[in-house]
DSSP file (Angstrom, degrees, kcal/mol; ACC not computed):
  #  RESIDUE AA STRUCTURE BP1 BP2  ACC     N-H-->O    O-->H-N    N-H-->O    O-->H-N    TCO  KAPPA ALPHA  PHI   PSI    X-CA   Y-CA   Z-CA
    1    1 A M              0   0    0      0, 0.0    17,-2.1     0, 0.0     2,-0.4   0.000 360.0 360.0 360.0 150.7  120.5   41.2   64.5
    2    2 A T  E     -A   17   0A   0     15,-0.2     2,-0.6    22,-0.0    15,-0.2  -0.996 360.0-151.2-132.3 130.3  117.9   39.1   62.8
    3    3 A L  E     -A   16   0A   0     13,-3.2    12,-3.7    -2,-0.4    13,-1.3  -0.889  19.6-164.1 -98.6 121.7  116.4   39.8   59.4
    4    4 A Y  E     +A   14   0A   0     -2,-0.6     2,-0.3    10,-0.3    -2,-0.0  -0.774  22.1 134.0-106.1 151.5  112.9   38.4   59.1
    5    5 A G  E     +A   13   0A   0      8,-2.4     8,-2.6    -2,-0.3    -2,-0.0  -0.920  31.7  77.2-168.3-167.0  110.9   37.7   56.0
    6    6 A E  E     -     0   0A   0     -2,-0.3    -1,-0.2     6,-0.2     7,-0.2   0.940  67.7-153.2  49.8  60.2  108.7   35.3   54.0
    7    7 A P  E     -     0   0A   0      0, 0.0     2,-0.4     0, 0.0     5,-0.2  -0.315  19.5-171.2 -66.6 142.7  105.5   36.0   56.1
    8    8 A K  E >   -A   11   0A   0      3,-2.8     3,-1.4    -2,-0.0     2,-0.5  -0.903  69.9 -47.4-131.1 102.8  102.8   33.4   56.4
    9    9 A G  T 3  S-     0   0    0     -2,-0.4     0, 0.0     1,-0.2     0, 0.0  -0.617 123.7 -23.7  69.9-122.5   99.9   35.0   58.1
   10   10 A D  T 3  S+     0   0    0     -2,-0.5     2,-0.5    -3,-0.1    -1,-0.2   0.123 119.6  96.1-107.7  20.6  101.3   36.9   61.1
   11   11 A V  E <   -A    8   0A   0     -3,-1.4    -3,-2.8    -5,-0.0     2,-0.4  -0.942  54.3-163.9-114.6 130.6  104.4   34.7   61.4
   12   12 A Y  E     -     0   0A   0     -2,-0.5    -6,-0.2    -5,-0.2    -2,-0.0  -0.890  14.7-133.7-111.9 143.9  107.8   35.7   59.8
   13   13 A R  E     -A    5   0A   0     -8,-2.6    -8,-2.4    -2,-0.4     2,-0.3  -0.765  24.6-112.7 -95.2 137.6  110.7   33.4   59.3
   14   14 A P  E     +A    4   0A   0      0, 0.0   -10,-0.3     0, 0.0     3,-0.1  -0.560  35.0 177.6 -68.6 128.0  114.3   34.4   60.2
   15   15 A L  E     +     0   0A   0    -12,-3.7     2,-0.3     1,-0.4   -11,-0.2   0.759  62.1   0.1-101.0 -33.1  116.3   34.8   57.0
   16   16 A S  E     -A    3   0A   0    -13,-1.3   -13,-3.2     2,-0.0    -1,-0.4  -0.986  58.1-164.3-158.4 145.6  119.6   35.9   58.3
   17   17 A T  E     +A    2   0A   0     -2,-0.3     2,-0.3   -15,-0.2   -15,-0.2  -0.963  10.1 171.2-133.4 153.5  121.3   36.7   61.6
   18   18 A A        -     0   0    0    -17,-2.1     2,-0.2    -2,-0.3     6,-0.1  -0.981  29.2-119.4-156.0 149.8  124.5   38.5   62.6
   19   19 A K    >   -     0   0    0     -2,-0.3     3,-2.5     1,-0.1    17,-0.2  -0.541  52.8 -78.1 -84.6 158.1  126.2   39.7   65.8
   20   20 A F  T 3  S+     0   0    0      1,-0.3    -1,-0.1    -2,-0.2     3,-0.1  -0.354 123.4  27.8 -55.8 130.5  126.9   43.4   66.3
   21   21 A G  T 3  S+     0   0    0      1,-0.4    16,-0.4    15,-0.1    -1,-0.3   0.230 103.1 101.1  98.0 -12.1  130.0   44.2   64.3
   22   22 A E  S <  S-     0   0    0     -3,-2.5    14,-1.5    14,-0.2    -1,-0.4  -0.500  80.1 -95.1 -96.9 171.0  129.4   41.5   61.7
   23   23 A A  E     -B   35   0B   0     12,-0.2     2,-0.5    -2,-0.2    12,-0.2  -0.661  29.3-153.5 -86.5 141.8  128.0   41.9   58.2
   24   24 A L  E     -B   34   0B   0     10,-2.5    10,-3.1    -2,-0.3     2,-0.5  -0.974  11.2-146.1-117.0 118.8  124.3   41.2   57.6
   25   25 A K  E     -B   33   0B   0     -2,-0.5     8,-0.2     8,-0.2   -22,-0.1  -0.725   4.9-156.8 -90.6 128.2  123.3   40.1   54.1
   26   26 A L  E     -B   32   0B   0      6,-3.6     6,-1.4    -2,-0.5    -2,-0.0  -0.898  19.2-137.3 -98.9 126.7  120.0   41.2   52.7
   27   27 A P    >>  -     0   0    0      0, 0.0     4,-1.6     0, 0.0     3,-1.4  -0.095  44.5 -26.2 -75.4 179.0  118.7   38.9   49.9
   28   28 A A  T 34 S+     0   0    0      1,-0.3     4,-0.0     2,-0.3     0, 0.0  -0.312 119.5  38.1 -56.4 143.6  117.2   39.8   46.6
   29   29 A P  T 34 S+     0   0    0      0, 0.0    -1,-0.3     0, 0.0    -3,-0.0  -0.994 135.6  30.8 -86.5  -5.3  115.7   42.2   45.6
   30   30 A F  T <4 S-     0   0    0     -3,-1.4    -2,-0.3     2,-0.1     3,-0.1   0.933  78.4-179.1 -77.8 -46.9  118.1   44.2   47.8
   31   31 A D     <  +     0   0    0     -4,-1.6     2,-0.3     1,-0.2    -3,-0.1   0.918  35.2 121.3  46.7  59.4  121.0   41.9   47.4
   32   32 A L  E     -B   26   0B   0     -6,-1.4    -6,-3.6    -5,-0.2     2,-0.4  -0.939  58.2-124.8-143.8 166.9  123.4   43.9   49.6
   33   33 A V  E     -B   25   0B   0     -2,-0.3     2,-0.6    -8,-0.2    -8,-0.2  -0.955  14.8-148.6-117.4 131.2  125.5   43.5   52.7
   34   34 A I  E     -B   24   0B   0    -10,-3.1   -10,-2.5    -2,-0.4     2,-0.9  -0.891  11.0-147.0 -99.6 119.1  125.2   45.9   55.7
   35   35 A D  E >   -B   23   0B   0     -2,-0.6     3,-0.9   -12,-0.2   -12,-0.2  -0.761  15.9-176.7 -86.3 105.1  128.5   46.3   57.5
   36   36 A T  G >   +     0   0    0    -14,-1.5     3,-1.6    -2,-0.9   -14,-0.2   0.509  65.4  88.1 -83.5  -3.5  127.5   46.8   61.2
   37   37 A S  G 3  S+     0   0    0    -16,-0.4    -1,-0.2     1,-0.3   -14,-0.1   0.725  87.1  55.0 -66.4 -18.1  131.0   47.3   62.4
   38   38 A E  G <  S+     0   0    0     -3,-0.9    -1,-0.3     2,-0.1    -2,-0.1   0.484  82.2 110.0 -92.8  -2.6  130.5   51.0   61.6
   39   39 A F  S <  S-     0   0    0     -3,-1.6     2,-0.1     1,-0.1    -3,-0.0  -0.484  77.6-109.2 -70.5 141.1  127.4   51.4   63.8
   40   40 A P        -     0   0    0      0, 0.0     2,-0.3     0, 0.0    -1,-0.1  -0.440  29.7-121.4 -69.4 144.0  127.9   53.5   66.9
   41   41 A E              0   0    0      1,-0.1    -3,-0.0    -2,-0.1     0, 0.0  -0.680 360.0 360.0 -85.5 140.8  127.9   51.6   70.2
   42   42 A A              0   0    0     -2,-0.3    -1,-0.1     0, 0.0     0, 0.0   0.441 360.0 360.0 -84.4 360.0  125.4   52.6   72.7
């Protein structure tokens, strides 16, 4: 997964990446971690 942010025009910069099953950190103002290990596998 890739979290994109900090848009400049129509381009977004990747802020954080994680593989399925790893934690993905969301920066402020959310400042939380999403544990993807609990996501169902397709």
